Backbone as CSV, one residue per row, in Angstrom:
resi,resn,N_x,N_y,N_z,CA_x,CA_y,CA_z,C_x,C_y,C_z
1,MET,-67.250,-95.374,118.635,-67.629,-93.976,118.768,-68.482,-93.578,117.572
2,ALA,-69.520,-92.852,117.832,-70.433,-92.427,116.773,-69.833,-91.270,115.985
3,ALA,-70.184,-91.218,114.729,-69.702,-90.122,113.881,-70.369,-88.817,114.294
4,THR,-69.627,-87.738,114.182,-70.171,-86.435,114.527,-70.285,-85.573,113.287
5,ILE,-71.216,-84.659,113.323,-71.412,-83.692,112.245,-71.142,-82.323,112.824
6,GLU,-70.103,-81.671,112.325,-69.734,-80.333,112.778,-69.564,-80.283,114.289
7,GLY,-68.955,-81.307,114.861,-68.664,-81.302,116.281,-69.816,-81.706,117.182
8,ARG,-70.982,-82.028,116.613,-72.121,-82.424,117.433,-72.302,-83.933,117.378
9,ALA,-72.541,-84.532,118.507,-72.829,-85.964,118.543,-74.286,-86.177,118.128
10,PRO,-74.587,-87.272,117.442,-75.965,-87.531,117.059,-76.836,-87.794,118.280
11,ALA,-78.100,-87.483,118.149,-79.032,-87.705,119.243,-79.213,-89.205,119.463
12,PRO,-79.346,-89.627,120.715,-79.534,-91.049,120.967,-80.896,-91.520,120.441
13,PHE,-80.927,-92.763,119.993,-82.171,-93.327,119.467,-82.950,-93.892,120.637
14,GLY,-83.912,-93.104,121.131,-84.690,-93.498,122.287,-86.084,-93.971,121.910
15,PRO,-86.910,-94.243,122.906,-88.258,-94.739,122.631,-89.144,-93.723,121.905
16,ALA,-88.945,-92.435,122.127,-89.760,-91.432,121.438,-89.471,-91.427,119.941
17,ARG,-88.190,-91.520,119.583,-87.833,-91.569,118.164,-88.302,-92.868,117.529
18,ALA,-88.234,-93.966,118.270,-88.703,-95.250,117.744,-90.209,-95.214,117.508
19,LEU,-90.958,-94.637,118.444,-92.410,-94.529,118.281,-92.758,-93.633,117.100
20,SER,-92.042,-92.529,116.951,-92.272,-91.653,115.799,-92.039,-92.397,114.493
21,PHE,-90.980,-93.191,114.445,-90.671,-93.935,113.224,-91.735,-94.982,112.923
22,VAL,-92.158,-95.730,113.924,-93.145,-96.795,113.710,-94.476,-96.214,113.261
23,VAL,-94.936,-95.142,113.897,-96.219,-94.543,113.522,-96.142,-93.921,112.132
24,ALA,-95.078,-93.184,111.843,-94.946,-92.575,110.526,-94.853,-93.639,109.440
25,LEU,-94.114,-94.689,109.698,-93.998,-95.776,108.730,-95.335,-96.486,108.544
26,GLY,-96.066,-96.680,109.613,-97.369,-97.338,109.521,-98.381,-96.543,108.720
27,VAL,-98.489,-95.250,109.020,-99.457,-94.406,108.305,-99.094,-94.288,106.832
28,SER,-97.830,-94.016,106.545,-97.437,-93.880,105.144,-97.520,-95.224,104.422
29,GLY,-97.247,-96.314,105.111,-97.367,-97.637,104.496,-98.793,-97.993,104.140
30,VAL,-99.726,-97.689,105.044,-101.138,-97.967,104.760,-101.610,-97.147,103.570
31,LEU,-101.244,-95.882,103.523,-101.674,-95.040,102.406,-100.979,-95.415,101.103
32,LEU,-99.764,-95.961,101.188,-99.052,-96.383,99.984,-99.596,-97.711,99.454
33,ILE,-99.820,-98.666,100.346,-100.265,-99.991,99.931,-101.737,-99.986,99.525
34,ASP,-102.580,-99.322,100.289,-104.011,-99.319,99.995,-104.567,-97.895,100.063
35,PRO,-104.337,-97.089,99.014,-104.838,-95.714,99.052,-106.364,-95.632,99.022
36,TYR,-107.011,-96.719,98.649,-108.473,-96.703,98.585,-109.114,-96.864,99.950
37,VAL,-108.274,-96.961,101.004,-108.820,-96.992,102.348,-109.564,-95.677,102.636
38,LEU,-109.188,-94.610,101.919,-109.867,-93.322,102.061,-111.015,-93.167,101.067
39,GLY,-111.275,-94.196,100.256,-112.277,-94.117,99.195,-113.665,-93.678,99.623
40,PRO,-114.229,-94.242,100.700,-115.595,-93.854,101.055,-115.724,-92.439,101.630
41,GLN,-114.599,-91.781,101.912,-114.645,-90.428,102.468,-115.096,-89.425,101.408
42,LEU,-115.685,-88.349,101.868,-116.051,-87.264,100.968,-114.784,-86.587,100.436
43,SER,-114.855,-86.092,99.234,-113.679,-85.503,98.589,-113.125,-84.320,99.390
44,TRP,-113.992,-83.456,99.887,-113.503,-82.287,100.617,-112.827,-82.722,101.916
45,ARG,-113.279,-83.827,102.507,-112.676,-84.304,103.752,-111.256,-84.834,103.495
46,ILE,-111.071,-85.515,102.368,-109.736,-86.003,102.018,-108.807,-84.829,101.743
47,HIS,-109.284,-83.852,100.991,-108.445,-82.706,100.636,-108.181,-81.788,101.826
48,THR,-108.989,-81.891,102.854,-108.759,-81.095,104.059,-107.887,-81.840,105.059
49,GLY,-108.073,-83.136,105.193,-107.377,-83.896,106.221,-106.049,-84.487,105.814
50,LEU,-105.878,-84.785,104.541,-104.654,-85.452,104.110,-103.396,-84.568,104.197
51,PRO,-103.448,-83.283,103.834,-102.223,-82.464,103.962,-101.660,-82.369,105.380
52,PRO,-102.474,-82.078,106.417,-101.860,-82.052,107.751,-101.396,-83.434,108.207
53,LEU,-102.108,-84.476,107.794,-101.701,-85.829,108.149,-100.327,-86.144,107.563
54,MET,-100.127,-85.866,106.293,-98.858,-86.180,105.649,-97.736,-85.249,106.108
55,LEU,-98.055,-84.004,106.423,-97.043,-83.100,106.978,-96.595,-83.599,108.353
56,GLY,-97.543,-84.069,109.145,-97.199,-84.657,110.435,-96.334,-85.891,110.294
57,VAL,-96.659,-86.737,109.306,-95.848,-87.929,109.039,-94.423,-87.519,108.649
58,SER,-94.302,-86.492,107.826,-92.976,-86.032,107.404,-92.156,-85.521,108.588
59,ILE,-92.787,-84.769,109.465,-92.085,-84.252,110.646,-91.676,-85.400,111.568
60,LEU,-92.548,-86.409,111.692,-92.197,-87.546,112.543,-91.050,-88.359,111.945
61,PHE,-91.009,-88.495,110.618,-89.864,-89.147,109.988,-88.588,-88.352,110.246
62,ALA,-88.675,-87.032,110.138,-87.501,-86.192,110.403,-87.039,-86.356,111.852
63,HIS,-87.982,-86.427,112.776,-87.635,-86.645,114.182,-87.006,-88.018,114.373
64,ALA,-87.530,-89.028,113.688,-87.040,-90.395,113.867,-85.607,-90.561,113.384
65,VAL,-85.235,-89.853,112.331,-83.857,-89.991,111.833,-82.892,-89.040,112.537
66,GLY,-83.402,-88.193,113.422,-82.531,-87.334,114.220,-82.251,-85.975,113.631
67,PHE,-83.081,-85.503,112.703,-82.877,-84.188,112.092,-83.180,-83.092,113.099
68,LYS,-82.213,-82.197,113.307,-82.396,-81.045,114.189,-81.814,-79.827,113.498
69,PRO,-82.673,-78.945,112.977,-82.148,-77.746,112.311,-81.515,-76.792,113.321
70,ASP,-80.618,-75.945,112.813,-79.941,-74.982,113.683,-80.793,-73.750,113.960
71,ALA,-81.574,-73.318,112.981,-82.396,-72.111,113.143,-83.535,-72.382,114.127
72,GLY,-83.797,-71.400,114.974,-84.822,-71.559,116.003,-86.221,-71.759,115.456
73,ALA,-86.563,-71.019,114.389,-87.911,-71.147,113.818,-88.097,-72.525,113.202
74,LEU,-87.094,-73.005,112.502,-87.204,-74.344,111.916,-87.187,-75.419,112.997
75,ARG,-86.425,-75.177,114.055,-86.410,-76.147,115.157,-87.795,-76.252,115.790
76,ALA,-88.494,-75.125,115.905,-89.856,-75.149,116.445,-90.817,-75.815,115.471
77,ALA,-90.646,-75.564,114.172,-91.550,-76.145,113.172,-91.359,-77.657,113.054
78,PHE,-90.133,-78.152,113.266,-89.854,-79.575,113.151,-89.859,-80.288,114.508
79,HIS,-90.440,-79.667,115.500,-90.535,-80.303,116.807,-91.493,-81.491,116.709
80,PRO,-91.203,-82.602,117.377,-92.076,-83.768,117.263,-93.503,-83.513,117.737
81,LEU,-93.686,-82.614,118.699,-95.036,-82.314,119.159,-95.870,-81.708,118.032
82,VAL,-95.262,-80.869,117.206,-95.958,-80.300,116.051,-96.361,-81.423,115.091
83,GLY,-95.461,-82.369,114.872,-95.767,-83.502,114.006,-96.909,-84.343,114.534
84,TRP,-96.900,-84.623,115.832,-97.982,-85.408,116.420,-99.313,-84.666,116.353
85,LEU,-99.292,-83.350,116.600,-100.536,-82.582,116.540,-101.100,-82.529,115.121
86,LEU,-100.224,-82.341,114.132,-100.685,-82.339,112.743,-101.218,-83.703,112.329
87,LEU,-100.524,-84.761,112.717,-100.987,-86.111,112.404,-102.343,-86.376,113.041
88,ASP,-102.498,-85.987,114.305,-103.776,-86.187,114.988,-104.891,-85.346,114.373
89,ALA,-104.580,-84.102,114.005,-105.598,-83.251,113.390,-106.055,-83.818,112.055
90,GLY,-105.103,-84.248,111.233,-105.462,-84.834,109.937,-106.268,-86.110,110.098
91,ALA,-105.865,-86.957,111.051,-106.591,-88.206,111.283,-107.993,-87.909,111.818
92,ALA,-108.139,-86.897,112.663,-109.449,-86.551,113.198,-110.364,-86.042,112.092
93,ILE,-109.830,-85.238,111.181,-110.640,-84.737,110.068,-111.076,-85.886,109.175
94,LEU,-110.168,-86.823,108.913,-110.516,-87.952,108.054,-111.485,-88.916,108.749
95,ALA,-111.380,-89.042,110.071,-112.241,-89.984,110.798,-113.629,-89.419,111.060
96,ALA,-113.762,-88.103,111.156,-115.069,-87.508,111.450,-115.993,-87.690,110.249
97,GLY,-117.166,-88.024,110.522,-118.103,-88.120,109.404,-118.858,-89.343,109.460
C-alpha cells in the first residue's frame, strides 16, 4: 500500500508524468552539461527565452514528482499544460533567429 499524505493517495505515475520528467530532465541536463549551446544566440534572445523555458521545466518537474497544491490558483499555475506552454514558448524564442 502506498503512503498517504493527509489522507490523500499519491497520484499514479502514468505516461504523462513520465514524459514530463524525461523532457524536463533532458532540457535541464543539456543546459547544465553544455551551457554554451546557447552561445551563438543574441544576448536579448537568451534573456527573453530562458526564463519561461526554465519556469516550464520547473513546473514539469513538479508535475513529474506528483506535486498538487491545495489552493486553486496555485493548482492552475502548476498545471502541466502551463509548464508545456512555457517550455514551448521559451524554446521558440531561443530557436527563432
